[in-house]
A tleap script that builds the chain and sets N, CA, C and O, in Angstrom:
source leaprc.protein.ff14SB
mol = sequence {
  NMET LEU THR ASP ALA SER GLY VAL LEU ALA
  ILE ASP PRO ILE GLY ILE GLU PRO LEU VAL
  PRO LEU SER LYS ASP CYS PRO GLU ASP LEU
  PRO CYS ARG VAL GLU ASP GLY GLU LEU TRP
  PHE ALA ASP THR PRO ALA ASP LEU GLU ARG
  ALA LYS ALA TYR CYS ARG ASP CYS PRO ALA
  ARG LEU ALA CYS LEU ALA GLY ALA LEU GLU
  ARG ARG GLU PRO TRP GLY VAL TRP GLY GLY
  GLU ILE PHE GLU ARG GLY VAL ILE VAL ALA
  ARG LYS ARG PRO ARG GLY ARG PRO ARG LYS
  ASP ASP MET VAL ALA CALA
}
set mol.1.N position { 88.312 134.418 105.531 }
set mol.1.CA position { 88.982 133.679 104.487 }
set mol.1.C position { 89.908 134.620 103.727 }
set mol.1.O position { 89.502 135.726 103.368 }
set mol.2.N position { 91.103 134.214 103.485 }
set mol.2.CA position { 92.069 135.022 102.762 }
set mol.2.C position { 92.095 134.614 101.302 }
set mol.2.O position { 92.047 133.429 100.970 }
set mol.3.N position { 92.172 135.621 100.431 }
set mol.3.CA position { 92.289 135.335 99.006 }
set mol.3.C position { 93.460 136.124 98.447 }
set mol.3.O position { 93.818 137.175 98.979 }
set mol.4.N position { 94.054 135.619 97.375 }
set mol.4.CA position { 95.133 136.348 96.731 }
set mol.4.C position { 94.548 137.320 95.712 }
set mol.4.O position { 93.329 137.461 95.619 }
set mol.5.N position { 95.407 137.990 94.949 }
set mol.5.CA position { 94.953 139.011 93.993 }
set mol.5.C position { 93.999 138.464 92.937 }
set mol.5.O position { 93.163 139.205 92.419 }
set mol.6.N position { 94.113 137.168 92.611 }
set mol.6.CA position { 93.235 136.591 91.589 }
set mol.6.C position { 91.929 136.061 92.173 }
set mol.6.O position { 91.097 135.527 91.439 }
set mol.7.N position { 91.735 136.203 93.500 }
set mol.7.CA position { 90.505 135.737 94.123 }
set mol.7.C position { 90.552 134.287 94.573 }
set mol.7.O position { 89.543 133.757 95.038 }
set mol.8.N position { 91.705 133.631 94.445 }
set mol.8.CA position { 91.848 132.234 94.837 }
set mol.8.C position { 92.139 132.180 96.329 }
set mol.8.O position { 92.914 132.987 96.843 }
set mol.9.N position { 91.520 131.232 97.026 }
set mol.9.CA position { 91.729 131.069 98.458 }
set mol.9.C position { 93.200 130.800 98.731 }
set mol.9.O position { 93.798 129.912 98.124 }
set mol.10.N position { 93.776 131.563 99.639 }
set mol.10.CA position { 95.173 131.383 100.001 }
set mol.10.C position { 95.261 131.048 101.483 }
set mol.10.O position { 94.666 131.727 102.319 }
set mol.11.N position { 96.002 130.004 101.799 }
set mol.11.CA position { 96.190 129.601 103.185 }
set mol.11.C position { 97.656 129.773 103.526 }
set mol.11.O position { 98.531 129.351 102.770 }
set mol.12.N position { 97.921 130.390 104.658 }
set mol.12.CA position { 99.292 130.513 105.125 }
set mol.12.C position { 99.769 129.131 105.527 }
set mol.12.O position { 99.256 128.572 106.497 }
set mol.13.N position { 100.739 128.556 104.814 }
set mol.13.CA position { 101.144 127.178 105.077 }
set mol.13.C position { 101.946 126.996 106.364 }
set mol.13.O position { 102.214 125.863 106.764 }
set mol.14.N position { 102.329 128.087 107.014 }
set mol.14.CA position { 103.135 127.965 108.226 }
set mol.14.C position { 102.314 127.279 109.313 }
set mol.14.O position { 101.249 127.754 109.706 }
set mol.15.N position { 102.827 126.173 109.778 }
set mol.15.CA position { 102.171 125.442 110.853 }
set mol.15.C position { 101.068 124.509 110.408 }
set mol.15.O position { 100.495 123.810 111.244 }
set mol.16.N position { 100.748 124.467 109.135 }
set mol.16.CA position { 99.706 123.567 108.646 }
set mol.16.C position { 100.347 122.540 107.733 }
set mol.16.O position { 100.777 122.854 106.623 }
set mol.17.N position { 100.403 121.330 108.209 }
set mol.17.CA position { 100.949 120.234 107.397 }
set mol.17.C position { 99.809 119.677 106.549 }
set mol.17.O position { 98.813 119.211 107.102 }
set mol.18.N position { 99.927 119.714 105.217 }
set mol.18.CA position { 98.846 119.177 104.377 }
set mol.18.C position { 98.546 117.716 104.707 }
set mol.18.O position { 99.451 116.935 105.002 }
set mol.19.N position { 97.292 117.369 104.653 }
set mol.19.CA position { 96.836 116.021 104.968 }
set mol.19.C position { 96.556 115.259 103.679 }
set mol.19.O position { 95.870 115.761 102.789 }
set mol.20.N position { 97.084 114.059 103.586 }
set mol.20.CA position { 96.802 113.171 102.460 }
set mol.20.C position { 95.780 112.163 102.976 }
set mol.20.O position { 96.114 111.338 103.827 }
set mol.21.N position { 94.529 112.211 102.476 }
set mol.21.CA position { 93.443 111.420 103.054 }
set mol.21.C position { 93.658 109.914 103.078 }
set mol.21.O position { 93.136 109.243 103.968 }
set mol.22.N position { 94.393 109.372 102.151 }
set mol.22.CA position { 94.578 107.923 102.113 }
set mol.22.C position { 95.877 107.458 102.761 }
set mol.22.O position { 96.202 106.271 102.715 }
set mol.23.N position { 96.618 108.378 103.362 }
set mol.23.CA position { 97.882 107.988 103.987 }
set mol.23.C position { 97.631 107.278 105.315 }
set mol.23.O position { 96.570 107.439 105.919 }
set mol.24.N position { 98.591 106.507 105.761 }
set mol.24.CA position { 98.449 105.810 107.039 }
set mol.24.C position { 98.527 106.779 108.212 }
set mol.24.O position { 98.144 106.427 109.328 }
set mol.25.N position { 99.015 107.992 107.978 }
set mol.25.CA position { 99.081 109.008 109.023 }
set mol.25.C position { 97.734 109.670 109.282 }
set mol.25.O position { 97.564 110.354 110.291 }
set mol.26.N position { 96.794 109.477 108.395 }
set mol.26.CA position { 95.468 110.074 108.536 }
set mol.26.C position { 94.680 109.295 109.597 }
set mol.26.O position { 94.515 108.082 109.473 }
set mol.27.N position { 94.193 109.983 110.641 }
set mol.27.CA position { 93.441 109.282 111.695 }
set mol.27.C position { 92.196 108.580 111.161 }
set mol.27.O position { 91.543 109.068 110.239 }
set mol.28.N position { 91.880 107.446 111.743 }
set mol.28.CA position { 90.735 106.640 111.308 }
set mol.28.C position { 89.391 107.184 111.789 }
set mol.28.O position { 88.354 106.823 111.233 }
set mol.29.N position { 89.387 108.052 112.819 }
set mol.29.CA position { 88.129 108.493 113.409 }
set mol.29.C position { 87.634 109.837 112.883 }
set mol.29.O position { 86.748 110.441 113.488 }
set mol.30.N position { 88.181 110.311 111.784 }
set mol.30.CA position { 87.724 111.562 111.191 }
set mol.30.C position { 86.336 111.360 110.572 }
set mol.30.O position { 86.018 110.259 110.122 }
set mol.31.N position { 85.506 112.411 110.545 }
set mol.31.CA position { 84.146 112.261 110.001 }
set mol.31.C position { 84.103 111.670 108.596 }
set mol.31.O position { 83.216 110.871 108.297 }
set mol.32.N position { 85.033 112.042 107.735 }
set mol.32.CA position { 85.031 111.547 106.362 }
set mol.32.C position { 85.398 110.068 106.275 }
set mol.32.O position { 85.178 109.432 105.244 }
set mol.33.N position { 85.949 109.528 107.342 }
set mol.33.CA position { 86.289 108.109 107.366 }
set mol.33.C position { 85.238 107.298 108.103 }
set mol.33.O position { 85.112 106.094 107.879 }
set mol.34.N position { 84.480 107.949 108.984 }
set mol.34.CA position { 83.462 107.256 109.776 }
set mol.34.C position { 82.108 107.263 109.058 }
set mol.34.O position { 81.403 106.254 109.025 }
set mol.35.N position { 81.763 108.411 108.490 }
set mol.35.CA position { 80.493 108.554 107.768 }
set mol.35.C position { 80.640 108.001 106.349 }
set mol.35.O position { 81.731 107.603 105.939 }
set mol.36.N position { 79.540 107.981 105.612 }
set mol.36.CA position { 79.545 107.511 104.233 }
set mol.36.C position { 80.414 108.427 103.374 }
set mol.36.O position { 80.108 109.611 103.229 }
set mol.37.N position { 81.481 107.900 102.812 }
set mol.37.CA position { 82.419 108.679 102.014 }
set mol.37.C position { 81.804 109.322 100.785 }
set mol.37.O position { 82.302 110.337 100.297 }
set mol.38.N position { 80.724 108.739 100.281 }
set mol.38.CA position { 80.051 109.299 99.096 }
set mol.38.C position { 79.449 110.678 99.374 }
set mol.38.O position { 79.240 111.471 98.455 }
set mol.39.N position { 79.176 110.951 100.640 }
set mol.39.CA position { 78.568 112.223 101.021 }
set mol.39.C position { 79.452 113.399 100.612 }
set mol.39.O position { 78.938 114.457 100.249 }
set mol.40.N position { 80.777 113.230 100.666 }
set mol.40.CA position { 81.712 114.303 100.345 }
set mol.40.C position { 81.837 114.539 98.836 }
set mol.40.O position { 82.511 115.475 98.405 }
set mol.41.N position { 81.190 113.691 98.042 }
set mol.41.CA position { 81.215 113.839 96.582 }
set mol.41.C position { 79.802 113.763 96.009 }
set mol.41.O position { 79.611 113.382 94.854 }
set mol.42.N position { 78.819 114.126 96.822 }
set mol.42.CA position { 77.411 114.022 96.435 }
set mol.42.C position { 77.057 115.028 95.343 }
set mol.42.O position { 77.768 116.008 95.122 }
set mol.43.N position { 75.948 114.763 94.674 }
set mol.43.CA position { 75.446 115.675 93.639 }
set mol.43.C position { 74.512 116.732 94.202 }
set mol.43.O position { 74.404 117.825 93.647 }
set mol.44.N position { 73.839 116.419 95.294 }
set mol.44.CA position { 72.830 117.346 95.813 }
set mol.44.C position { 73.444 118.365 96.767 }
set mol.44.O position { 74.289 118.018 97.592 }
set mol.45.N position { 73.024 119.610 96.655 }
set mol.45.CA position { 73.528 120.649 97.562 }
set mol.45.C position { 73.288 120.315 99.041 }
set mol.45.O position { 74.135 120.609 99.885 }
set mol.46.N position { 72.156 119.710 99.352 }
set mol.46.CA position { 71.851 119.384 100.753 }
set mol.46.C position { 72.868 118.396 101.327 }
set mol.46.O position { 73.309 118.552 102.465 }
set mol.47.N position { 73.240 117.384 100.547 }
set mol.47.CA position { 74.229 116.414 101.011 }
set mol.47.C position { 75.609 117.056 101.176 }
set mol.47.O position { 76.331 116.738 102.121 }
set mol.48.N position { 75.971 117.944 100.272 }
set mol.48.CA position { 77.256 118.627 100.396 }
set mol.48.C position { 77.283 119.518 101.628 }
set mol.48.O position { 78.312 119.631 102.293 }
set mol.49.N position { 76.156 120.151 101.935 }
set mol.49.CA position { 76.077 120.976 103.145 }
set mol.49.C position { 76.211 120.105 104.397 }
set mol.49.O position { 76.805 120.531 105.388 }
set mol.50.N position { 75.658 118.887 104.355 }
set mol.50.CA position { 75.836 117.954 105.483 }
set mol.50.C position { 77.304 117.601 105.658 }
set mol.50.O position { 77.804 117.563 106.783 }
set mol.51.N position { 78.000 117.342 104.554 }
set mol.51.CA position { 79.432 117.025 104.622 }
set mol.51.C position { 80.205 118.206 105.200 }
set mol.51.O position { 81.093 118.020 106.032 }
set mol.52.N position { 79.870 119.423 104.764 }
set mol.52.CA position { 80.531 120.608 105.306 }
set mol.52.C position { 80.294 120.722 106.811 }
set mol.52.O position { 81.195 121.116 107.552 }
set mol.53.N position { 79.097 120.384 107.261 }
set mol.53.CA position { 78.780 120.447 108.686 }
set mol.53.C position { 79.622 119.448 109.478 }
set mol.53.O position { 80.084 119.762 110.575 }
set mol.54.N position { 79.825 118.252 108.934 }
set mol.54.CA position { 80.689 117.268 109.588 }
set mol.54.C position { 82.117 117.807 109.704 }
set mol.54.O position { 82.795 117.553 110.700 }
set mol.55.N position { 82.568 118.536 108.711 }
set mol.55.CA position { 83.935 119.064 108.700 }
set mol.55.C position { 84.132 120.195 109.715 }
set mol.55.O position { 85.251 120.437 110.169 }
set mol.56.N position { 83.069 120.869 110.059 }
set mol.56.CA position { 83.162 122.077 110.883 }
set mol.56.C position { 83.999 121.871 112.150 }
set mol.56.O position { 84.835 122.715 112.474 }
set mol.57.N position { 83.788 120.771 112.866 }
set mol.57.CA position { 84.500 120.524 114.115 }
set mol.57.C position { 85.633 119.518 113.974 }
set mol.57.O position { 86.191 119.078 114.979 }
set mol.58.N position { 85.977 119.150 112.767 }
set mol.58.CA position { 87.017 118.149 112.534 }
set mol.58.C position { 88.391 118.730 112.886 }
set mol.58.O position { 88.729 119.827 112.442 }
set mol.59.N position { 89.174 118.010 113.673 }
set mol.59.CA position { 90.503 118.520 114.040 }
set mol.59.C position { 91.475 118.599 112.862 }
set mol.59.O position { 92.491 119.288 112.956 }
set mol.60.N position { 91.190 117.922 111.776 }
set mol.60.CA position { 92.081 117.921 110.613 }
set mol.60.C position { 91.587 118.850 109.505 }
set mol.60.O position { 92.101 118.800 108.387 }
set mol.61.N position { 90.609 119.688 109.796 }
set mol.61.CA position { 89.968 120.513 108.764 }
set mol.61.C position { 90.968 121.368 107.975 }
set mol.61.O position { 90.973 121.330 106.744 }
set mol.62.N position { 91.800 122.125 108.661 }
set mol.62.CA position { 92.732 123.007 107.950 }
set mol.62.C position { 93.794 122.223 107.190 }
set mol.62.O position { 94.181 122.608 106.087 }
set mol.63.N position { 94.266 121.130 107.771 }
set mol.63.CA position { 95.253 120.304 107.075 }
set mol.63.C position { 94.635 119.665 105.838 }
set mol.63.O position { 95.291 119.547 104.803 }
set mol.64.N position { 93.375 119.254 105.943 }
set mol.64.CA position { 92.661 118.672 104.807 }
set mol.64.C position { 92.509 119.705 103.692 }
set mol.64.O position { 92.752 119.408 102.523 }
set mol.65.N position { 92.108 120.915 104.062 }
set mol.65.CA position { 91.937 121.983 103.079 }
set mol.65.C position { 93.278 122.321 102.427 }
set mol.65.O position { 93.352 122.493 101.211 }
set mol.66.N position { 94.329 122.415 103.229 }
set mol.66.CA position { 95.658 122.713 102.683 }
set mol.66.C position { 96.100 121.618 101.705 }
set mol.66.O position { 96.667 121.909 100.652 }
set mol.67.N position { 95.837 120.368 102.061 }
set mol.67.CA position { 96.195 119.260 101.174 }
set mol.67.C position { 95.416 119.300 99.873 }
set mol.67.O position { 95.973 119.051 98.804 }
set mol.68.N position { 94.126 119.613 99.957 }
set mol.68.CA position { 93.286 119.675 98.757 }
set mol.68.C position { 93.753 120.794 97.826 }
set mol.68.O position { 93.783 120.626 96.607 }
set mol.69.N position { 94.114 121.926 98.405 }
set mol.69.CA position { 94.612 123.032 97.588 }
set mol.69.C position { 95.950 122.672 96.953 }
set mol.69.O position { 96.199 122.992 95.790 }
set mol.70.N position { 96.795 122.017 97.706 }
set mol.70.CA position { 98.108 121.607 97.188 }
set mol.70.C position { 97.965 120.600 96.052 }
set mol.70.O position { 98.700 120.659 95.066 }
set mol.71.N position { 97.004 119.665 96.195 }
set mol.71.CA position { 96.782 118.637 95.169 }
set mol.71.C position { 95.891 119.124 94.036 }
set mol.71.O position { 95.726 118.432 93.031 }
set mol.72.N position { 95.314 120.318 94.195 }
set mol.72.CA position { 94.392 120.897 93.211 }
set mol.72.C position { 93.201 119.970 92.957 }
set mol.72.O position { 92.885 119.628 91.817 }
set mol.73.N position { 92.554 119.578 94.052 }
set mol.73.CA position { 91.399 118.684 93.951 }
set mol.73.C position { 90.319 119.311 93.072 }
set mol.73.O position { 89.993 120.486 93.246 }
set mol.74.N position { 89.764 118.554 92.137 }
set mol.74.CA position { 88.750 119.118 91.245 }
set mol.74.C position { 87.333 119.117 91.824 }
set mol.74.O position { 86.548 120.002 91.485 }
set mol.75.N position { 86.978 118.162 92.679 }
set mol.75.CA position { 85.601 118.002 93.132 }
set mol.75.C position { 85.563 117.615 94.601 }
set mol.75.O position { 86.551 117.141 95.161 }
set mol.76.N position { 84.411 117.824 95.210 }
set mol.76.CA position { 84.154 117.303 96.545 }
set mol.76.C position { 84.256 118.334 97.643 }
set mol.76.O position { 84.567 119.501 97.402 }
set mol.77.N position { 83.990 117.883 98.849 }
set mol.77.CA position { 84.127 118.708 100.044 }
set mol.77.C position { 85.460 118.342 100.688 }
set mol.77.O position { 85.710 117.184 101.021 }
set mol.78.N position { 86.295 119.338 100.855 }
set mol.78.CA position { 87.623 119.154 101.451 }
set mol.78.C position { 87.821 120.257 102.474 }
set mol.78.O position { 87.727 121.440 102.145 }
set mol.79.N position { 88.095 119.876 103.708 }
set mol.79.CA position { 88.331 120.887 104.739 }
set mol.79.C position { 87.153 121.806 104.961 }
set mol.79.O position { 87.325 122.966 105.334 }
set mol.80.N position { 85.960 121.297 104.736 }
set mol.80.CA position { 84.755 122.096 104.950 }
set mol.80.C position { 84.402 123.043 103.817 }
set mol.80.O position { 83.506 123.874 103.964 }
set mol.81.N position { 85.082 122.934 102.703 }
set mol.81.CA position { 84.807 123.783 101.532 }
set mol.81.C position { 84.411 122.918 100.346 }
set mol.81.O position { 84.902 121.801 100.189 }
set mol.82.N position { 83.516 123.443 99.509 }
set mol.82.CA position { 83.080 122.722 98.319 }
set mol.82.C position { 83.983 123.111 97.150 }
set mol.82.O position { 84.133 124.289 96.825 }
set mol.83.N position { 84.573 122.105 96.533 }
set mol.83.CA position { 85.388 122.310 95.331 }
set mol.83.C position { 84.549 121.889 94.133 }
set mol.83.O position { 83.996 120.790 94.105 }
set mol.84.N position { 84.461 122.767 93.153 }
set mol.84.CA position { 83.757 122.452 91.913 }
set mol.84.C position { 84.618 122.926 90.751 }
set mol.84.O position { 84.885 124.119 90.609 }
set mol.85.N position { 85.048 121.987 89.927 }
set mol.85.CA position { 85.971 122.263 88.810 }
set mol.85.C position { 87.251 122.941 89.308 }
set mol.85.O position { 87.800 123.822 88.646 }
set mol.86.N position { 87.714 122.513 90.487 }
set mol.86.CA position { 88.965 123.015 91.034 }
set mol.86.C position { 88.886 124.362 91.728 }
set mol.86.O position { 89.908 124.904 92.147 }
set mol.87.N position { 87.686 124.907 91.854 }
set mol.87.CA position { 87.492 126.213 92.477 }
set mol.87.C position { 86.604 126.042 93.702 }
set mol.87.O position { 85.650 125.265 93.680 }
set mol.88.N position { 86.916 126.764 94.761 }
set mol.88.CA position { 86.069 126.722 95.955 }
set mol.88.C position { 84.839 127.579 95.705 }
set mol.88.O position { 84.940 128.736 95.296 }
set mol.89.N position { 83.676 126.992 95.959 }
set mol.89.CA position { 82.409 127.708 95.814 }
set mol.89.C position { 81.687 127.697 97.159 }
set mol.89.O position { 81.813 126.748 97.932 }
set mol.90.N position { 80.935 128.754 97.429 }
set mol.90.CA position { 80.228 128.850 98.708 }
set mol.90.C position { 79.133 127.792 98.812 }
set mol.90.O position { 78.979 127.139 99.844 }
set mol.91.N position { 78.376 127.634 97.730 }
set mol.91.CA position { 77.282 126.659 97.694 }
set mol.91.C position { 77.175 126.093 96.295 }
set mol.91.O position { 77.448 126.769 95.303 }
set mol.92.N position { 76.778 124.855 96.240 }
set mol.92.CA position { 76.536 124.248 94.933 }
set mol.92.C position { 75.088 124.491 94.558 }
set mol.92.O position { 74.181 124.284 95.364 }
set mol.93.N position { 74.884 124.926 93.341 }
set mol.93.CA position { 73.517 125.140 92.859 }
set mol.93.C position { 72.895 123.804 92.503 }
set mol.93.O position { 73.588 122.894 92.048 }
set mol.94.N position { 71.588 123.680 92.707 }
set mol.94.CA position { 70.919 122.444 92.283 }
set mol.94.C position { 70.923 122.341 90.763 }
set mol.94.O position { 71.087 123.339 90.060 }
set mol.95.N position { 70.743 121.133 90.271 }
set mol.95.CA position { 70.709 120.918 88.826 }
set mol.95.C position { 69.471 121.560 88.230 }
set mol.95.O position { 68.454 121.727 88.904 }
set mol.96.N position { 69.567 121.911 86.976 }
set mol.96.CA position { 68.418 122.475 86.264 }
set mol.96.C position { 68.412 123.994 86.284 }
set mol.96.O position { 69.319 124.639 86.810 }
set mol.97.N position { 67.377 124.531 85.702 }
set mol.97.CA position { 67.234 125.980 85.607 }
set mol.97.C position { 66.627 126.526 86.887 }
set mol.97.O position { 65.870 125.824 87.558 }
set mol.98.N position { 66.947 127.777 87.241 }
set mol.98.CA position { 66.299 128.388 88.401 }
set mol.98.C position { 64.805 128.575 88.134 }
set mol.98.O position { 64.388 128.779 86.994 }
set mol.99.N position { 64.015 128.502 89.193 }
set mol.99.CA position { 62.579 128.737 89.031 }
set mol.99.C position { 62.344 130.194 88.679 }
set mol.99.O position { 63.129 131.061 89.063 }
set mol.100.N position { 61.264 130.472 87.948 }
set mol.100.CA position { 60.953 131.838 87.548 }
set mol.100.C position { 60.732 132.717 88.769 }
set mol.100.O position { 61.094 133.893 88.743 }
set mol.101.N position { 60.152 132.186 89.830 }
set mol.101.CA position { 59.932 132.961 91.055 }
set mol.101.C position { 61.252 133.447 91.627 }
set mol.101.O position { 61.336 134.575 92.113 }
set mol.102.N position { 62.276 132.618 91.578 }
set mol.102.CA position { 63.609 133.005 92.089 }
set mol.102.C position { 64.215 134.101 91.249 }
set mol.102.O position { 64.893 134.981 91.781 }
set mol.103.N position { 63.989 134.071 89.946 }
set mol.103.CA position { 64.572 135.055 89.049 }
set mol.103.C position { 63.901 136.421 89.236 }
set mol.103.O position { 64.573 137.449 89.158 }
set mol.104.N position { 62.595 136.445 89.478 }
set mol.104.CA position { 61.867 137.688 89.660 }
set mol.104.C position { 62.285 138.353 90.965 }
set mol.104.O position { 62.400 139.577 91.025 }
set mol.105.N position { 62.514 137.558 92.016 }
set mol.105.CA position { 62.880 138.093 93.324 }
set mol.105.C position { 64.271 138.726 93.313 }
set mol.105.O position { 64.561 139.590 94.141 }
set mol.106.N position { 65.123 138.312 92.396 }
set mol.106.CA position { 66.507 138.831 92.367 }
set mol.106.C position { 66.584 140.150 91.728 }
set mol.106.O position { 67.668 140.724 91.624 }
savepdb mol mol.pdb
quit
């Protein structure tokens, strides 16, 4: 993954046409259109990881990610990445406080 000086994910736009998910040019058989659309905006980390897994082999993955970055999407899974408050995060933390056992192990 490439990042710029500020740590923001940077994609070389050459050869990647951004994808607009609701456009008529967007194929109907993509995982995000076939599976439950709510999965890509779920609250639970496990559901978001499932959405990322669906994106892994999607032929539109890079175009989707490029489009999300261009539109500055605030939430959801786009192009196999989790966006939270407009920033790509590796994993979403579950709600609530970490367990004490997790804190001691760190």
